[in-house]
PyMOL Python script that loads the backbone (N, CA, C, O; Angstrom):
from pymol import cmd

cmd.read_pdbstr("""\
ATOM      1  N   MET A   1     -44.638 123.300  38.696  1.00  0.00           N
ATOM      2  CA  MET A   1     -43.734 124.674  39.218  1.00  0.00           C
ATOM      3  C   MET A   1     -41.936 124.263  39.016  1.00  0.00           C
ATOM      4  O   MET A   1     -41.204 123.398  39.496  1.00  0.00           O
ATOM      5  N   PRO A   2     -41.753 125.379  38.064  1.00  0.00           N
ATOM      6  CA  PRO A   2     -40.295 125.198  37.878  1.00  0.00           C
ATOM      7  C   PRO A   2     -39.455 125.036  39.100  1.00  0.00           C
ATOM      8  O   PRO A   2     -39.828 125.678  40.083  1.00  0.00           O
ATOM      9  N   LEU A   3     -38.177 124.148  39.243  1.00  0.00           N
ATOM     10  CA  LEU A   3     -37.703 124.015  40.442  1.00  0.00           C
ATOM     11  C   LEU A   3     -37.127 125.055  41.016  1.00  0.00           C
ATOM     12  O   LEU A   3     -37.097 124.901  42.237  1.00  0.00           O
ATOM     13  N   ILE A   4     -36.311 126.776  40.401  1.00  0.00           N
ATOM     14  CA  ILE A   4     -35.894 127.724  41.089  1.00  0.00           C
ATOM     15  C   ILE A   4     -37.243 128.419  41.640  1.00  0.00           C
ATOM     16  O   ILE A   4     -36.910 129.033  42.654  1.00  0.00           O
ATOM     17  N   ASN A   5     -38.437 128.562  41.434  1.00  0.00           N
ATOM     18  CA  ASN A   5     -39.787 129.214  41.843  1.00  0.00           C
ATOM     19  C   ASN A   5     -39.312 128.161  43.238  1.00  0.00           C
ATOM     20  O   ASN A   5     -38.948 128.760  44.249  1.00  0.00           O
ATOM     21  N   LEU A   6     -39.320 126.825  43.264  1.00  0.00           N
ATOM     22  CA  LEU A   6     -39.535 125.968  44.582  1.00  0.00           C
ATOM     23  C   LEU A   6     -38.297 126.523  45.300  1.00  0.00           C
ATOM     24  O   LEU A   6     -38.705 127.080  46.319  1.00  0.00           O
ATOM     25  N   VAL A   7     -37.245 126.592  45.230  1.00  0.00           N
ATOM     26  CA  VAL A   7     -36.303 126.783  46.069  1.00  0.00           C
ATOM     27  C   VAL A   7     -36.127 128.488  46.243  1.00  0.00           C
ATOM     28  O   VAL A   7     -35.529 128.752  47.286  1.00  0.00           O
ATOM     29  N   ILE A   8     -36.387 129.292  45.712  1.00  0.00           N
ATOM     30  CA  ILE A   8     -36.694 130.563  46.289  1.00  0.00           C
ATOM     31  C   ILE A   8     -38.146 130.742  47.174  1.00  0.00           C
ATOM     32  O   ILE A   8     -38.242 131.716  47.920  1.00  0.00           O
ATOM     33  N   ILE A   9     -39.074 129.935  47.083  1.00  0.00           N
ATOM     34  CA  ILE A   9     -40.283 130.052  48.242  1.00  0.00           C
ATOM     35  C   ILE A   9     -39.409 129.294  49.235  1.00  0.00           C
ATOM     36  O   ILE A   9     -39.265 129.890  50.302  1.00  0.00           O
ATOM     37  N   LEU A  10     -39.010 128.531  49.168  1.00  0.00           N
ATOM     38  CA  LEU A  10     -38.321 127.940  50.389  1.00  0.00           C
ATOM     39  C   LEU A  10     -37.230 128.583  51.078  1.00  0.00           C
ATOM     40  O   LEU A  10     -36.920 128.370  52.250  1.00  0.00           O
ATOM     41  N   ILE A  11     -36.710 129.321  50.347  1.00  0.00           N
ATOM     42  CA  ILE A  11     -35.375 130.558  50.941  1.00  0.00           C
ATOM     43  C   ILE A  11     -36.253 131.610  51.533  1.00  0.00           C
ATOM     44  O   ILE A  11     -36.095 131.982  52.696  1.00  0.00           O
ATOM     45  N   VAL A  12     -37.177 132.095  50.747  1.00  0.00           N
ATOM     46  CA  VAL A  12     -38.338 133.006  51.415  1.00  0.00           C
ATOM     47  C   VAL A  12     -38.908 132.664  53.153  1.00  0.00           C
ATOM     48  O   VAL A  12     -38.952 133.308  54.201  1.00  0.00           O
ATOM     49  N   VAL A  13     -39.250 131.394  52.744  1.00  0.00           N
ATOM     50  CA  VAL A  13     -40.113 131.039  53.674  1.00  0.00           C
ATOM     51  C   VAL A  13     -38.938 130.628  55.659  1.00  0.00           C
ATOM     52  O   VAL A  13     -39.088 130.727  56.877  1.00  0.00           O
ATOM     53  N   GLY A  14     -37.970 130.207  54.682  1.00  0.00           N
ATOM     54  CA  GLY A  14     -36.794 130.086  55.861  1.00  0.00           C
ATOM     55  C   GLY A  14     -36.355 131.299  56.383  1.00  0.00           C
ATOM     56  O   GLY A  14     -36.169 131.340  57.600  1.00  0.00           O
ATOM     57  N   VAL A  15     -36.116 132.466  55.601  1.00  0.00           N
ATOM     58  CA  VAL A  15     -35.414 133.428  55.908  1.00  0.00           C
ATOM     59  C   VAL A  15     -36.728 134.287  57.146  1.00  0.00           C
ATOM     60  O   VAL A  15     -36.532 134.659  58.303  1.00  0.00           O
ATOM     61  N   LEU A  16     -38.043 134.365  56.285  1.00  0.00           N
ATOM     62  CA  LEU A  16     -39.070 135.094  57.067  1.00  0.00           C
ATOM     63  C   LEU A  16     -39.419 134.037  58.789  1.00  0.00           C
ATOM     64  O   LEU A  16     -39.821 134.655  59.775  1.00  0.00           O
ATOM     65  N   LEU A  17     -39.217 132.697  58.850  1.00  0.00           N
ATOM     66  CA  LEU A  17     -38.981 132.287  59.914  1.00  0.00           C
ATOM     67  C   LEU A  17     -37.999 132.336  60.828  1.00  0.00           C
ATOM     68  O   LEU A  17     -38.238 132.096  62.011  1.00  0.00           O
ATOM     69  N   TRP A  18     -36.673 132.679  60.348  1.00  0.00           N
ATOM     70  CA  TRP A  18     -35.487 133.049  60.842  1.00  0.00           C
ATOM     71  C   TRP A  18     -35.601 134.067  61.733  1.00  0.00           C
ATOM     72  O   TRP A  18     -35.245 134.019  62.910  1.00  0.00           O
ATOM     73  N   ALA A  19     -36.332 135.427  60.910  1.00  0.00           N
ATOM     74  CA  ALA A  19     -36.675 136.818  61.325  1.00  0.00           C
ATOM     75  C   ALA A  19     -37.469 136.728  62.419  1.00  0.00           C
ATOM     76  O   ALA A  19     -37.265 137.264  63.508  1.00  0.00           O
ATOM     77  N   VAL A  20     -38.594 135.874  62.033  1.00  0.00           N
ATOM     78  CA  VAL A  20     -39.479 135.853  63.377  1.00  0.00           C
ATOM     79  C   VAL A  20     -38.867 135.483  64.686  1.00  0.00           C
ATOM     80  O   VAL A  20     -38.824 135.955  65.823  1.00  0.00           O
ATOM     81  N   ASN A  21     -38.442 134.512  64.093  1.00  0.00           N
ATOM     82  CA  ASN A  21     -37.519 133.706  65.973  1.00  0.00           C
ATOM     83  C   ASN A  21     -36.424 134.695  66.050  1.00  0.00           C
ATOM     84  O   ASN A  21     -35.958 134.426  67.157  1.00  0.00           O
ATOM     85  N   ASN A  22     -35.829 135.513  65.656  1.00  0.00           N
ATOM     86  CA  ASN A  22     -34.519 136.438  65.999  1.00  0.00           C
ATOM     87  C   ASN A  22     -35.146 137.731  66.369  1.00  0.00           C
ATOM     88  O   ASN A  22     -34.667 138.145  67.424  1.00  0.00           O
ATOM     89  N   TYR A  23     -36.046 138.507  65.870  1.00  0.00           N
ATOM     90  CA  TYR A  23     -36.561 139.757  65.790  1.00  0.00           C
ATOM     91  C   TYR A  23     -37.738 140.043  66.757  1.00  0.00           C
ATOM     92  O   TYR A  23     -37.956 141.161  67.224  1.00  0.00           O
ATOM     93  N   ILE A  24     -38.505 138.901  67.027  1.00  0.00           N
ATOM     94  CA  ILE A  24     -39.990 139.159  67.170  1.00  0.00           C
ATOM     95  C   ILE A  24     -39.845 138.343  68.813  1.00  0.00           C
ATOM     96  O   ILE A  24     -39.741 137.142  69.063  1.00  0.00           O
ATOM     97  N   PRO A  25     -39.887 139.508  69.728  1.00  0.00           N
ATOM     98  CA  PRO A  25     -39.659 138.884  71.329  1.00  0.00           C
ATOM     99  C   PRO A  25     -41.046 138.024  71.613  1.00  0.00           C
ATOM    100  O   PRO A  25     -42.053 138.720  71.745  1.00  0.00           O
ATOM    101  N   MET A  26     -41.215 136.580  71.723  1.00  0.00           N
ATOM    102  CA  MET A  26     -41.856 135.899  72.441  1.00  0.00           C
ATOM    103  C   MET A  26     -41.675 134.479  73.123  1.00  0.00           C
ATOM    104  O   MET A  26     -40.839 133.660  72.742  1.00  0.00           O
ATOM    105  N   ASP A  27     -42.378 134.320  73.963  1.00  0.00           N
ATOM    106  CA  ASP A  27     -41.923 133.225  74.641  1.00  0.00           C
ATOM    107  C   ASP A  27     -41.727 131.728  73.680  1.00  0.00           C
ATOM    108  O   ASP A  27     -42.415 131.404  72.713  1.00  0.00           O
ATOM    109  N   SER A  28     -40.565 130.960  74.287  1.00  0.00           N
ATOM    110  CA  SER A  28     -40.151 129.951  73.410  1.00  0.00           C
ATOM    111  C   SER A  28     -40.596 129.049  73.106  1.00  0.00           C
ATOM    112  O   SER A  28     -40.141 128.239  72.299  1.00  0.00           O
ATOM    113  N   LYS A  29     -41.929 128.983  73.899  1.00  0.00           N
ATOM    114  CA  LYS A  29     -43.033 127.566  73.685  1.00  0.00           C
ATOM    115  C   LYS A  29     -43.907 128.120  72.206  1.00  0.00           C
ATOM    116  O   LYS A  29     -44.233 127.319  71.330  1.00  0.00           O
ATOM    117  N   ILE A  30     -44.118 129.179  72.146  1.00  0.00           N
ATOM    118  CA  ILE A  30     -44.701 130.031  71.077  1.00  0.00           C
ATOM    119  C   ILE A  30     -44.031 129.811  69.780  1.00  0.00           C
ATOM    120  O   ILE A  30     -44.487 129.562  68.665  1.00  0.00           O
ATOM    121  N   LYS A  31     -43.004 129.944  70.155  1.00  0.00           N
ATOM    122  CA  LYS A  31     -42.194 129.866  68.760  1.00  0.00           C
ATOM    123  C   LYS A  31     -41.707 128.387  68.117  1.00  0.00           C
ATOM    124  O   LYS A  31     -41.445 128.087  66.952  1.00  0.00           O
ATOM    125  N   THR A  32     -41.692 127.445  69.565  1.00  0.00           N
ATOM    126  CA  THR A  32     -41.676 126.297  69.043  1.00  0.00           C
ATOM    127  C   THR A  32     -42.955 125.687  67.952  1.00  0.00           C
ATOM    128  O   THR A  32     -42.887 125.025  66.917  1.00  0.00           O
ATOM    129  N   ILE A  33     -44.052 126.223  68.686  1.00  0.00           N
ATOM    130  CA  ILE A  33     -45.598 125.695  68.100  1.00  0.00           C
ATOM    131  C   ILE A  33     -45.472 126.235  66.611  1.00  0.00           C
ATOM    132  O   ILE A  33     -45.800 125.641  65.584  1.00  0.00           O
ATOM    133  N   LEU A  34     -44.876 127.598  66.746  1.00  0.00           N
ATOM    134  CA  LEU A  34     -44.773 128.383  65.545  1.00  0.00           C
ATOM    135  C   LEU A  34     -43.608 127.679  64.212  1.00  0.00           C
ATOM    136  O   LEU A  34     -43.668 127.691  62.982  1.00  0.00           O
ATOM    137  N   ASN A  35     -43.138 127.414  64.673  1.00  0.00           N
ATOM    138  CA  ASN A  35     -42.055 126.300  63.553  1.00  0.00           C
ATOM    139  C   ASN A  35     -42.600 125.337  63.303  1.00  0.00           C
ATOM    140  O   ASN A  35     -42.824 125.031  62.132  1.00  0.00           O
ATOM    141  N   VAL A  36     -42.987 124.547  64.376  1.00  0.00           N
ATOM    142  CA  VAL A  36     -43.363 123.088  64.007  1.00  0.00           C
ATOM    143  C   VAL A  36     -44.489 123.270  63.053  1.00  0.00           C
ATOM    144  O   VAL A  36     -44.509 122.592  62.026  1.00  0.00           O
ATOM    145  N   VAL A  37     -45.789 124.465  63.408  1.00  0.00           N
ATOM    146  CA  VAL A  37     -46.715 124.711  62.394  1.00  0.00           C
ATOM    147  C   VAL A  37     -46.161 124.799  60.939  1.00  0.00           C
ATOM    148  O   VAL A  37     -46.520 124.054  60.028  1.00  0.00           O
ATOM    149  N   VAL A  38     -45.132 125.922  60.819  1.00  0.00           N
ATOM    150  CA  VAL A  38     -44.642 126.022  59.649  1.00  0.00           C
ATOM    151  C   VAL A  38     -43.943 125.292  58.691  1.00  0.00           C
ATOM    152  O   VAL A  38     -43.891 125.544  57.487  1.00  0.00           O
ATOM    153  N   VAL A  39     -43.118 123.874  59.610  1.00  0.00           N
ATOM    154  CA  VAL A  39     -42.300 123.306  58.872  1.00  0.00           C
ATOM    155  C   VAL A  39     -43.811 122.145  58.497  1.00  0.00           C
ATOM    156  O   VAL A  39     -43.767 121.659  57.367  1.00  0.00           O
ATOM    157  N   ILE A  40     -44.781 121.823  59.183  1.00  0.00           N
ATOM    158  CA  ILE A  40     -45.661 121.069  58.800  1.00  0.00           C
ATOM    159  C   ILE A  40     -46.559 121.533  57.506  1.00  0.00           C
ATOM    160  O   ILE A  40     -47.018 120.764  56.662  1.00  0.00           O
ATOM    161  N   ALA A  41     -46.683 122.713  57.531  1.00  0.00           N
ATOM    162  CA  ALA A  41     -47.258 123.517  56.101  1.00  0.00           C
ATOM    163  C   ALA A  41     -46.236 123.473  55.379  1.00  0.00           C
ATOM    164  O   ALA A  41     -46.640 123.345  54.224  1.00  0.00           O
ATOM    165  N   VAL A  42     -45.191 123.505  55.401  1.00  0.00           N
ATOM    166  CA  VAL A  42     -44.121 123.514  54.360  1.00  0.00           C
ATOM    167  C   VAL A  42     -43.917 122.072  53.814  1.00  0.00           C
ATOM    168  O   VAL A  42     -43.703 121.864  52.620  1.00  0.00           O
ATOM    169  N   VAL A  43     -43.994 121.092  54.745  1.00  0.00           N
ATOM    170  CA  VAL A  43     -43.871 119.677  53.876  1.00  0.00           C
ATOM    171  C   VAL A  43     -45.537 119.574  53.391  1.00  0.00           C
ATOM    172  O   VAL A  43     -45.558 119.402  52.172  1.00  0.00           O
ATOM    173  N   PHE A  44     -46.350 119.605  53.728  1.00  0.00           N
ATOM    174  CA  PHE A  44     -47.661 119.089  53.066  1.00  0.00           C
ATOM    175  C   PHE A  44     -47.823 119.853  51.543  1.00  0.00           C
ATOM    176  O   PHE A  44     -48.305 119.312  50.547  1.00  0.00           O
ATOM    177  N   TRP A  45     -47.324 121.172  51.616  1.00  0.00           N
ATOM    178  CA  TRP A  45     -47.180 121.997  50.544  1.00  0.00           C
ATOM    179  C   TRP A  45     -46.386 121.224  49.608  1.00  0.00           C
ATOM    180  O   TRP A  45     -46.881 120.824  48.553  1.00  0.00           O
ATOM    181  N   LEU A  46     -44.962 120.946  49.992  1.00  0.00           N
ATOM    182  CA  LEU A  46     -43.980 120.413  49.082  1.00  0.00           C
ATOM    183  C   LEU A  46     -44.867 119.002  48.516  1.00  0.00           C
ATOM    184  O   LEU A  46     -45.099 119.051  47.308  1.00  0.00           O
ATOM    185  N   LEU A  47     -45.320 117.919  49.145  1.00  0.00           N
ATOM    186  CA  LEU A  47     -45.653 116.631  49.001  1.00  0.00           C
ATOM    187  C   LEU A  47     -46.883 117.015  47.833  1.00  0.00           C
ATOM    188  O   LEU A  47     -47.140 116.384  46.808  1.00  0.00           O
ATOM    189  N   ASN A  48     -47.534 118.247  48.342  1.00  0.00           N
ATOM    190  CA  ASN A  48     -48.828 118.604  46.942  1.00  0.00           C
ATOM    191  C   ASN A  48     -48.146 119.164  45.727  1.00  0.00           C
ATOM    192  O   ASN A  48     -48.720 118.765  44.714  1.00  0.00           O
ATOM    193  N   VAL A  49     -47.255 119.846  45.501  1.00  0.00           N
ATOM    194  CA  VAL A  49     -46.288 120.542  44.640  1.00  0.00           C
ATOM    195  C   VAL A  49     -46.029 118.936  44.154  1.00  0.00           C
ATOM    196  O   VAL A  49     -46.855 118.512  43.346  1.00  0.00           O
ATOM    197  N   PHE A  50     -45.269 118.279  44.453  1.00  0.00           N
ATOM    198  CA  PHE A  50     -44.649 116.641  43.628  1.00  0.00           C
ATOM    199  C   PHE A  50     -45.907 115.926  43.586  1.00  0.00           C
ATOM    200  O   PHE A  50     -45.399 114.805  43.598  1.00  0.00           O
ATOM    201  N   GLY A  51     -47.064 115.710  43.550  1.00  0.00           N
ATOM    202  CA  GLY A  51     -48.038 115.079  43.382  1.00  0.00           C
ATOM    203  C   GLY A  51     -48.083 113.964  44.239  1.00  0.00           C
ATOM    204  O   GLY A  51     -48.556 112.923  43.782  1.00  0.00           O
ATOM    205  N   VAL A  52     -47.596 114.000  45.631  1.00  0.00           N
ATOM    206  CA  VAL A  52     -47.712 112.883  46.449  1.00  0.00           C
ATOM    207  C   VAL A  52     -48.913 112.898  46.901  1.00  0.00           C
ATOM    208  O   VAL A  52     -49.559 111.869  46.704  1.00  0.00           O
ATOM    209  N   LEU A  53     -49.534 113.939  47.571  1.00  0.00           N
ATOM    210  CA  LEU A  53     -50.969 114.027  48.454  1.00  0.00           C
ATOM    211  C   LEU A  53     -51.833 113.603  47.036  1.00  0.00           C
ATOM    212  O   LEU A  53     -52.470 112.638  47.458  1.00  0.00           O
ATOM    213  N   ASN A  54     -52.108 113.716  46.026  1.00  0.00           N
ATOM    214  CA  ASN A  54     -52.727 113.579  44.778  1.00  0.00           C
ATOM    215  C   ASN A  54     -52.733 111.762  44.393  1.00  0.00           C
ATOM    216  O   ASN A  54     -53.529 111.157  43.675  1.00  0.00           O
ATOM    217  N   SER A  55     -51.762 111.323  45.023  1.00  0.00           N
ATOM    218  CA  SER A  55     -51.764 109.614  44.634  1.00  0.00           C
ATOM    219  C   SER A  55     -52.430 109.281  46.124  1.00  0.00           C
ATOM    220  O   SER A  55     -53.363 108.479  46.069  1.00  0.00           O
ATOM    221  N   ILE A  56     -52.155 109.680  47.184  1.00  0.00           N
ATOM    222  CA  ILE A  56     -52.644 109.367  48.559  1.00  0.00           C
ATOM    223  C   ILE A  56     -54.364 109.591  48.150  1.00  0.00           C
ATOM    224  O   ILE A  56     -55.046 108.569  48.229  1.00  0.00           O
ATOM    225  N   SER A  57     -54.930 110.628  47.806  1.00  0.00           N
ATOM    226  CA  SER A  57     -56.610 110.733  47.642  1.00  0.00           C
ATOM    227  C   SER A  57     -56.928 109.826  47.075  1.00  0.00           C
ATOM    228  O   SER A  57     -58.020 109.347  47.379  1.00  0.00           O
ATOM    229  N   SER A  58     -56.103 109.160  45.967  1.00  0.00           N
ATOM    230  CA  SER A  58     -56.994 107.959  45.377  1.00  0.00           C
ATOM    231  C   SER A  58     -56.856 106.729  46.061  1.00  0.00           C
ATOM    232  O   SER A  58     -57.194 105.692  45.491  1.00  0.00           O
ATOM    233  N   VAL A  59     -56.336 106.709  47.378  1.00  0.00           N
ATOM    234  CA  VAL A  59     -56.505 105.141  47.846  1.00  0.00           C
ATOM    235  C   VAL A  59     -57.703 104.939  49.207  1.00  0.00           C
ATOM    236  O   VAL A  59     -57.951 105.398  50.323  1.00  0.00           O
ATOM    237  N   HIS A  60     -58.178 103.975  48.272  1.00  0.00           N
ATOM    238  CA  HIS A  60     -59.660 104.133  49.321  1.00  0.00           C
ATOM    239  C   HIS A  60     -59.474 102.632  50.317  1.00  0.00           C
ATOM    240  O   HIS A  60     -59.242 101.466  49.994  1.00  0.00           O
ATOM    241  N   VAL A  61     -59.667 103.212  51.468  1.00  0.00           N
ATOM    242  CA  VAL A  61     -60.114 101.906  52.807  1.00  0.00           C
ATOM    243  C   VAL A  61     -61.102 101.135  52.727  1.00  0.00           C
ATOM    244  O   VAL A  61     -62.174 101.713  52.902  1.00  0.00           O
ATOM    245  N   GLY A  62     -61.161 100.082  52.535  1.00  0.00           N
ATOM    246  CA  GLY A  62     -62.670  99.437  52.672  1.00  0.00           C
ATOM    247  C   GLY A  62     -63.584  99.237  51.180  1.00  0.00           C
ATOM    248  O   GLY A  62     -62.903  98.871  50.222  1.00  0.00           O
ATOM    249  N   ARG A  63     -64.617  99.387  51.006  1.00  0.00           N
ATOM    250  CA  ARG A  63     -65.556  99.452  49.899  1.00  0.00           C
ATOM    251  C   ARG A  63     -65.499 100.219  49.385  1.00  0.00           C
ATOM    252  O   ARG A  63     -66.250 100.374  48.422  1.00  0.00           O
TER     253      ARG A  63
END
""", "prot")
cmd.dss("prot")
cmd.show_as("cartoon", "prot")
cmd.util.cbc("prot")
cmd.orient("prot")
C-alpha cells in the first residue's frame, strides 16, 4: 500500500471520528468507548499493513 493512501485513510478516519464526536449527541461514556474501539482497530490495521502481525503469527509457544 503506498504511503499516500495510508495517510489519506488515516486523515479520513480522523475526520470521521472528529465529526461523530462533535456533531452526534451521545453520552460521553459511549464516545469514549467509540474512540477507544476506533483507535485499537486503526492500530491493528496499521500493524497488519506494515507486516508486524504476520511475523507475530509465526511465533509458536510450546511444542
